[in-house]
C-alpha positions as CSV (number, residue, x, y, z in Angstrom):
1,M,-58.5,13.9,-15.1
2,Q,-58.9,11.4,-17.1
3,G,-55.9,11.8,-20.0
4,T,-53.6,14.9,-18.0
5,K,-49.9,14.9,-17.8
6,R,-48.3,14.6,-13.7
7,P,-46.4,17.2,-12.9
8,F,-42.3,15.5,-12.7
9,F,-42.7,16.9,-8.6
10,H,-46.5,17.5,-7.1
11,P,-47.0,20.7,-5.8
12,R,-48.9,19.1,-2.3
13,I,-45.7,17.0,-1.6
14,K,-43.3,18.7,-0.7
15,Y,-39.1,19.1,-1.3
16,S,-38.2,17.4,1.6
17,M,-40.1,13.8,0.2
18,Y,-37.9,13.3,-2.5
19,K,-35.2,13.9,-0.6
20,R,-35.9,11.1,1.8
21,L,-36.4,8.6,-0.5
22,F,-33.4,9.7,-1.8
23,L,-31.9,8.7,1.5
24,V,-33.2,5.7,2.0
25,F,-32.2,4.2,-1.3
26,L,-29.0,5.3,-1.1
27,C,-28.7,3.8,2.7
28,I,-30.4,0.5,1.4
29,F,-28.0,0.2,-1.5
30,F,-25.3,0.6,0.5
31,I,-25.7,-1.3,3.6
32,A,-26.6,-3.9,0.8
33,H,-22.8,-4.5,-0.7
34,T,-20.5,-2.8,3.0
35,V,-18.5,-5.7,3.3
36,S,-18.3,-6.2,-1.4
37,A,-14.7,-7.0,-2.5
38,V,-13.9,-7.7,-6.0
39,D,-12.3,-11.6,-5.8
40,L,-8.9,-11.7,-7.4
41,D,-10.0,-15.6,-9.0
42,Q,-6.1,-16.3,-10.9
43,V,-3.0,-14.2,-11.8
44,Y,-1.6,-16.5,-14.6
45,I,2.0,-15.3,-15.6
46,E,3.6,-16.6,-19.5
47,I,7.0,-16.1,-19.6
48,D,9.4,-16.0,-23.5
49,R,12.3,-16.8,-23.7
50,N,13.2,-12.7,-23.4
51,G,11.9,-12.6,-19.9
52,D,9.4,-10.4,-20.6
53,A,5.7,-11.7,-19.1
54,T,2.3,-11.7,-20.4
55,I,0.3,-11.5,-17.9
56,T,-4.2,-12.1,-17.7
57,V,-5.7,-12.2,-14.3
58,S,-9.5,-13.3,-13.9
59,Y,-11.2,-11.9,-11.1
60,Q,-15.2,-11.7,-9.9
61,S,-17.4,-9.2,-8.3
62,N,-21.2,-8.4,-8.5
63,P,-23.4,-5.6,-10.0
64,L,-21.9,-2.7,-8.0
65,E,-18.3,-3.7,-7.4
66,Y,-18.8,-4.2,-11.8
67,A,-19.7,-0.6,-11.8
68,G,-16.7,0.5,-9.5
69,V,-14.6,-1.2,-11.8
70,K,-15.7,0.0,-15.1
71,I,-16.3,3.6,-13.6
72,A,-12.1,2.7,-12.5
73,A,-13.2,3.9,-8.4
74,V,-11.4,0.3,-7.8
75,S,-10.0,-1.4,-10.9
76,P,-8.2,-4.5,-10.2
77,G,-5.8,-3.6,-13.8
78,Q,-4.6,-0.4,-12.3
79,Y,-3.8,-2.4,-9.0
80,L,-2.0,-5.4,-10.2
81,D,-0.4,-2.4,-12.6
82,T,0.8,-0.8,-9.4
83,K,2.1,-2.8,-7.8
84,L,4.2,-4.4,-10.9
85,S,5.4,-0.9,-11.4
86,A,6.7,-0.4,-8.6
87,A,8.8,-3.4,-7.7
88,F,10.2,-3.1,-12.0
89,K,10.2,0.8,-11.5
90,R,8.5,1.4,-14.6
91,S,5.4,0.8,-16.4
92,T,3.1,-2.2,-17.3
93,R,1.0,-2.3,-20.8
94,V,-2.8,-2.9,-20.6
95,E,-3.1,-6.2,-23.1
96,C,-7.2,-6.6,-22.6
97,T,-9.9,-5.8,-21.0
98,Q,-13.2,-7.3,-20.6
99,P,-15.9,-8.3,-18.3
100,G,-14.1,-10.5,-15.6
101,A,-10.7,-10.7,-17.3
102,F,-7.9,-8.2,-18.5
103,G,-4.1,-8.7,-19.5
104,L,-1.1,-6.5,-18.9
105,K,2.1,-7.0,-20.8
106,I,5.7,-6.6,-18.1
107,Q,8.9,-6.4,-20.4
108,K,12.1,-8.1,-18.3
109,F,9.5,-9.7,-15.5
110,A,11.8,-12.5,-15.0
111,T,16.3,-12.3,-14.9
112,V,17.6,-14.6,-17.8
113,N,20.5,-15.5,-16.5
114,G,21.6,-18.0,-19.7
115,D,19.3,-21.0,-18.8
116,T,18.6,-20.0,-15.7
117,Y,15.1,-17.9,-15.0
118,R,14.6,-16.1,-12.3
119,T,11.0,-14.3,-10.8
120,P,10.5,-11.6,-8.2
121,E,8.6,-11.9,-4.7
122,I,5.5,-9.4,-5.3
123,S,2.9,-9.0,-2.7
124,L,-0.4,-8.1,-3.4
125,Q,-1.6,-6.9,-0.4
126,Q,-3.3,-3.4,-0.7
127,S,-2.5,-0.6,0.9
128,N,-4.9,2.0,3.1
129,S,-4.9,4.9,0.5
130,Q,-8.2,4.3,-0.5
131,T,-11.3,6.9,-3.0
132,T,-14.5,7.1,-2.0
133,L,-16.6,4.4,-3.4
134,S,-12.9,2.2,-3.3
135,S,-13.4,2.2,1.0
136,I,-16.7,0.3,-0.3
137,I,-15.1,-2.3,-2.6
138,S,-11.7,-3.9,-1.9
139,I,-9.9,-5.7,-4.2
140,N,-9.6,-9.3,-1.9
141,P,-6.2,-9.8,-3.1
142,R,-6.2,-13.7,-2.5
143,T,-5.8,-15.6,-5.6
144,D,-4.0,-18.3,-6.7
145,V,-0.7,-17.9,-9.1
146,V,0.3,-19.7,-12.4
147,I,4.0,-19.1,-13.4
148,V,4.7,-20.3,-16.7
149,F,8.0,-21.0,-18.1
150,P,9.2,-20.8,-21.7
151,D,9.7,-24.7,-21.4
152,G,6.1,-25.2,-20.2
153,Y,7.2,-25.7,-16.4
154,Y,5.4,-24.2,-14.6
155,Q,4.6,-23.8,-10.5
156,E,1.0,-23.3,-8.8
157,K,0.5,-21.4,-5.6
158,K,-2.9,-22.0,-4.5
159,D,-4.8,-19.2,-2.6
160,T,-2.0,-16.5,-2.1
161,E,-1.4,-12.8,-1.9
162,V,2.2,-12.9,-2.6
163,I,3.5,-14.2,-6.2
164,P,6.3,-16.5,-5.3
165,A,9.7,-16.0,-6.2
166,V,10.8,-19.0,-8.6
167,D,14.3,-20.0,-9.9
168,H,14.2,-22.3,-12.9
169,T,15.8,-23.7,-15.7
170,I,14.4,-24.1,-18.9
171,T,15.5,-27.8,-20.2
172,K,15.8,-28.7,-24.7
173,N,12.7,-30.8,-24.1
174,T,9.7,-28.3,-24.1
175,V,6.1,-29.1,-23.2
176,Q,2.8,-27.7,-23.7
177,A,1.6,-26.4,-19.8
178,T,-1.0,-29.0,-18.2
179,V,-2.6,-24.8,-16.6
180,S,-4.3,-22.5,-19.0
181,P,-5.9,-19.1,-18.1
182,R,-9.2,-19.5,-16.5
183,T,-10.4,-17.1,-18.8
184,E,-9.3,-15.6,-21.9
185,C,-8.9,-11.4,-22.7
186,R,-9.3,-11.7,-26.3
187,K,-7.3,-8.1,-27.4
188,K,-10.7,-5.3,-28.7
189,E,-10.7,-5.1,-32.1
190,N,-10.1,-1.7,-33.9
191,L,-14.0,-0.2,-34.5
192,P,-14.9,1.3,-38.2
193,L,-14.6,4.7,-36.4
194,A,-11.4,4.1,-33.4
195,G,-9.2,7.2,-34.9
196,I,-11.8,9.5,-35.0
197,I,-14.4,8.5,-31.6
198,P,-12.9,7.4,-28.0
199,D,-13.1,4.2,-27.1
200,E,-14.8,4.6,-23.8
201,A,-17.1,7.2,-26.0
202,E,-18.3,4.6,-28.6
203,P,-20.7,3.4,-26.6
204,I,-22.4,6.8,-25.9
205,A,-22.4,7.5,-30.1
206,A,-24.2,4.7,-30.3
207,V,-27.2,5.4,-27.7
208,A,-27.3,8.7,-28.8
209,T,-27.4,7.9,-33.1
210,G,-30.1,4.9,-32.2
211,V,-32.3,8.3,-30.2
212,V,-32.0,10.5,-33.1
213,V,-32.7,8.0,-35.8
214,T,-35.6,7.3,-33.3
215,G,-37.0,10.6,-32.8
216,V,-36.5,11.6,-36.5
217,A,-37.7,8.3,-38.2
218,L,-40.4,7.6,-35.7
219,G,-41.5,11.4,-35.4
220,T,-43.3,12.3,-32.3
221,T,-42.2,12.4,-29.0
222,T,-42.9,13.6,-25.3
223,M,-40.1,14.6,-23.5
224,G,-41.4,18.3,-23.5
225,S,-41.6,21.1,-25.3
226,S,-37.5,21.8,-25.9
227,I,-36.2,18.1,-26.8
228,A,-39.7,18.0,-28.6
229,S,-38.8,20.9,-30.6
230,F,-34.9,19.4,-30.9
231,F,-36.9,16.0,-32.9
232,D,-39.1,18.8,-35.1
233,K,-35.8,20.6,-36.4
234,L,-33.4,17.8,-36.5
235,S,-36.0,16.2,-39.3
236,T,-37.3,18.8,-41.1
237,L,-32.8,19.2,-41.5
238,V,-33.1,15.2,-42.8
239,K,-35.9,15.8,-45.0
240,K,-34.1,19.5,-46.9
241,L,-31.0,17.1,-46.9
242,I,-32.8,14.7,-48.6
243,G,-35.7,14.9,-50.1
244,Q,-39.4,14.8,-48.9
245,K,-40.2,13.0,-51.3
246,A,-37.1,10.8,-50.8
247,L,-37.6,10.5,-47.4
248,K,-41.1,8.8,-48.4
249,K,-39.8,6.2,-50.3
250,V,-37.1,4.9,-48.4
251,S,-40.2,5.3,-44.8
252,D,-42.6,3.1,-46.9
253,T,-39.9,0.7,-48.3
254,L,-38.7,0.2,-44.3
255,E,-42.3,0.6,-43.2
256,L,-40.9,3.3,-40.4
257,K,-44.3,5.0,-40.3
258,N,-46.2,4.6,-37.1
259,K,-48.8,2.8,-38.0
260,T,-52.0,3.2,-35.7
261,E,-54.1,0.7,-36.8
262,T,-54.2,-3.3,-37.0
263,V,-55.4,-6.3,-39.0
264,S,-57.7,-8.6,-36.7
265,Q,-55.7,-12.0,-37.4
266,P,-56.7,-15.3,-34.7
267,A,-54.5,-15.6,-32.1
268,W,-52.3,-18.9,-32.7
269,I,-49.4,-19.8,-30.6
270,F,-49.3,-17.6,-26.5
271,G,-52.5,-15.4,-27.9
272,F,-50.2,-14.4,-31.0
273,T,-50.8,-14.3,-34.4
274,K,-49.0,-16.4,-36.8
275,S,-47.6,-12.8,-38.4
276,E,-46.3,-11.6,-34.8
277,I,-44.4,-15.1,-34.7
278,L,-43.1,-14.6,-38.2
279,V,-41.9,-11.0,-37.3
280,L,-40.7,-12.0,-33.8
281,V,-38.9,-14.8,-35.4
282,A,-37.7,-12.3,-37.7
283,G,-36.3,-10.3,-34.5
284,I,-35.0,-12.7,-33.3
285,L,-32.5,-13.6,-36.0
286,I,-31.5,-9.9,-36.3
287,L,-30.5,-9.4,-32.9
288,T,-29.1,-12.2,-32.2
289,F,-26.4,-11.7,-35.7
290,A,-26.7,-8.0,-35.1
291,F,-25.2,-9.1,-31.3
292,L,-22.6,-10.7,-33.0
293,I,-21.4,-8.3,-35.4
294,A,-21.2,-6.0,-32.5
295,K,-19.1,-8.4,-30.1
296,R,-17.2,-8.9,-32.6
297,V,-17.1,-12.5,-31.3
298,P,-16.0,-16.1,-34.0
299,W,-19.4,-16.8,-35.6
300,D,-19.0,-21.0,-34.8
301,P,-22.0,-22.6,-34.4
302,V,-22.2,-22.5,-30.3
303,M,-21.7,-18.8,-30.0
304,I,-24.6,-18.8,-32.5
305,L,-27.0,-20.9,-30.7
306,I,-26.3,-19.2,-27.5
307,F,-27.4,-15.4,-29.0
308,F,-30.2,-16.8,-30.7
309,V,-31.4,-18.6,-27.2
310,M,-30.5,-15.8,-25.1
311,A,-32.6,-13.4,-27.6
312,G,-35.5,-15.5,-28.2
313,V,-35.9,-15.5,-24.2
314,A,-35.1,-11.4,-23.9
315,L,-37.4,-10.7,-26.6
316,V,-40.0,-13.4,-26.2
317,I,-40.6,-12.9,-22.3
318,H,-40.8,-9.2,-23.2
319,E,-43.3,-9.5,-25.6
320,I,-45.7,-12.1,-23.6
321,T,-46.0,-9.9,-20.6
322,H,-46.9,-7.5,-22.9
323,A,-49.5,-9.6,-23.9
324,L,-50.8,-10.8,-20.6
325,F,-51.1,-7.4,-19.2
326,S,-52.5,-5.9,-23.0
327,R,-55.4,-8.5,-22.1
328,K,-55.5,-8.3,-18.4
329,Y,-56.4,-4.1,-18.8
330,K,-58.3,-4.7,-22.4
331,S,-56.1,-3.2,-24.1
332,P,-55.0,-5.1,-27.4
333,S,-52.4,-3.7,-29.3
334,E,-49.2,-6.0,-32.0
335,F,-46.0,-6.0,-33.7
336,K,-45.0,-4.9,-36.6
337,F,-41.6,-5.7,-38.2
338,W,-39.0,-2.2,-38.5
339,G,-37.1,-1.9,-40.7
340,L,-35.1,1.1,-40.0
341,G,-35.1,-0.1,-36.7
342,S,-33.4,-3.3,-37.4
343,L,-30.8,-1.6,-40.2
344,F,-29.4,0.2,-37.5
345,L,-28.9,-2.1,-35.2
346,F,-26.3,-4.0,-38.1
347,V,-24.4,-0.5,-38.7
348,G,-25.0,1.1,-34.9
349,G,-23.5,-2.4,-33.7
350,W,-20.9,-3.2,-37.0
351,L,-19.5,0.7,-36.2
352,F,-19.6,1.2,-32.6
353,G,-20.0,-1.8,-31.1
354,T,-22.9,-1.2,-29.1
355,V,-26.5,-2.6,-30.3
356,F,-29.5,0.1,-29.4
357,S,-32.5,-0.6,-31.4
358,Q,-34.8,-3.2,-32.4
359,P,-36.0,-5.0,-34.7
360,Y,-40.1,-4.1,-34.6
361,L,-42.2,-1.7,-33.6
362,T,-45.4,-2.9,-30.6
363,V,-48.5,-0.2,-32.1
364,A,-51.7,-0.3,-30.7
365,G,-54.7,-2.4,-31.7
366,S,-58.0,-1.5,-33.6
367,T,-59.9,-1.0,-30.8
368,P,-60.1,1.8,-29.1
369,N,-57.7,2.2,-26.3
370,T,-59.9,4.4,-23.1
371,L,-57.6,3.3,-20.2
372,D,-56.1,6.1,-17.8
373,L,-53.0,7.1,-18.5
374,Q,-51.7,5.3,-15.4
375,N,-53.2,1.9,-16.8
376,R,-51.7,2.6,-20.2
377,A,-48.0,3.2,-18.6
378,I,-48.9,-0.6,-16.2
379,V,-49.4,-2.1,-19.4
380,K,-46.2,-0.8,-20.9
381,V,-43.6,-0.3,-18.5
382,S,-44.2,-4.6,-17.9
383,G,-42.1,-5.2,-21.1
384,P,-39.4,-2.7,-19.9
385,I,-39.7,-4.4,-15.7
386,I,-38.9,-7.8,-17.1
387,S,-36.6,-7.8,-19.1
388,L,-34.5,-5.5,-15.6
389,L,-35.2,-8.0,-13.9
390,I,-34.0,-11.4,-16.3
391,A,-31.2,-9.7,-17.3
392,I,-30.2,-8.8,-13.2
393,L,-30.8,-13.0,-12.2
394,C,-28.6,-13.7,-15.4
395,F,-25.8,-10.7,-13.8
396,Y,-26.4,-12.6,-10.4
397,M,-26.0,-16.0,-11.6
398,I,-22.5,-14.9,-13.3
399,P,-20.8,-15.8,-10.7
400,F,-21.6,-19.5,-10.1
401,A,-21.0,-20.2,-13.5
402,G,-18.3,-21.1,-15.8
403,G,-17.5,-22.1,-19.0
404,L,-20.3,-21.2,-21.5
405,L,-22.5,-21.2,-19.4
406,A,-21.3,-17.8,-18.1
407,T,-20.8,-17.1,-21.7
408,T,-24.6,-17.5,-22.3
409,L,-25.7,-14.8,-19.3
410,T,-22.9,-12.2,-19.4
411,V,-25.4,-12.2,-23.5
412,G,-28.5,-12.6,-21.9
413,F,-27.7,-9.6,-19.1
414,S,-26.3,-7.9,-22.4
415,I,-29.1,-8.1,-24.3
416,N,-31.8,-7.9,-21.6
417,L,-30.2,-4.1,-20.7
418,M,-30.7,-3.0,-24.2
419,V,-34.6,-4.2,-24.5
420,C,-35.1,-2.6,-21.2
421,V,-33.7,0.6,-21.9
422,Y,-33.5,1.3,-25.6
423,S,-37.7,0.3,-24.9
424,L,-38.1,2.8,-22.7
425,I,-37.5,5.9,-24.7
426,P,-39.9,8.7,-24.9
427,V,-41.5,8.5,-28.3
428,S,-44.0,6.2,-29.5
429,P,-45.1,3.6,-30.0
430,L,-41.9,2.8,-27.3
431,D,-42.8,1.9,-23.9
432,G,-41.6,4.7,-22.4
433,K,-43.6,7.5,-24.0
434,D,-47.0,6.4,-21.1
435,V,-45.1,5.9,-18.8
436,Y,-43.1,9.8,-19.1
437,A,-47.1,10.3,-20.5
438,W,-47.9,9.3,-16.6
439,N,-45.4,10.4,-14.1
440,R,-41.9,11.6,-15.6
441,L,-40.5,10.9,-12.3
442,A,-41.3,7.8,-12.9
443,W,-40.1,7.2,-15.6
444,G,-36.8,9.0,-15.0
445,I,-36.2,7.3,-12.0
446,L,-36.2,3.9,-14.1
447,F,-34.6,5.2,-17.4
448,V,-31.8,7.3,-16.5
449,P,-29.7,4.7,-13.8
450,L,-30.1,2.6,-16.3
451,L,-29.2,4.1,-19.4
452,I,-26.2,5.1,-17.5
453,L,-25.3,1.5,-16.8
454,Y,-26.1,0.1,-20.3
455,L,-23.3,3.0,-21.2
456,I,-21.3,1.9,-19.0
457,V,-21.0,-1.9,-19.0
458,N,-20.2,-0.5,-22.8
459,M,-17.5,0.9,-22.6
């Protein structure tokens, strides 16, 4: 029957079927990564005149391994920290950590006797003790090791499982070492709420705040009576605190209303009107600078160009996919600038270091939508699916790239994953609303794992 919601578990399907599907999914997932290993790429050890060492380690991993690293089930940083702590009988200090690299600091790494420095031999071979996940994902200890002394002299050993013992007498003629870390590990800047919210909780706070802002601003949700009631109460509280007239004025100014009608305009490029092209360009610029603020990266022309190009790819392909499916199913729509979403992109990025919003909303066209729930869901889910595919493509290509290309792919992964997850929030007029209304189980299978992944990669 048209417009009828599907129940969470269909009464005609036995629960055992869902269990079987879940087990099949797990089997495929783990079989695909049976021999996965986080590959150490380089251990770069720089020794100062006191014998203290700054160690930068770069590594490569696939998506499952990366998730394992993020939840600390198997962490290259903890792995090397354990080895060094056991060798020196004292703990190291983590200086920085980021995707593909981490930095450690250890005192008295080298024994200093006058001008002579001696480094210890340390085995990197993995111990037999493993956790459940680390039995699937292990550390491949074979790596290149570079030891740089205070005068610039360095010794490099390739494809080894041992940090070698090296004796070196420094000279007065200091030179610049001709080898450098393959991946720079920048220290994470303290965020404005660093003293209030733990670092690991900042992405959760950003997502939670983004969901609340979206629910209050747009005012409608299909996530069941309890969550809908929560949004209604929260919206009423906000209106009481701010004032009905003041909130209406801000909403009108920032174009917060959920507009359901559009003004008919001729298509210009790729089926988009001139006003949509303007909104799209503005959205790309807003998303670019929001991510630059959130990631605390230098605002040099190259980085701005990288974020601009990847934000453009994410938004343009997402909307072109929507447009193609809208035409196929004769379900016209138009996207309009969303002021509050744009504002929260900047505020959330600055406060939490995580972007979770979008600068525009896709609203229904002036022609009545006669599609049933399933076809409406297909039209709406097409955008998130293409964003997810682009994110997966970028992620799997990162290990095969280097330099600016690797940076570009990492940015593409982050932006497309955010666009996918945010658009699946079941609040009208976001894409997730119609998907949830059609089939809550399908929506949950798609949204929940991706939300968890987004939180993990931003921690």
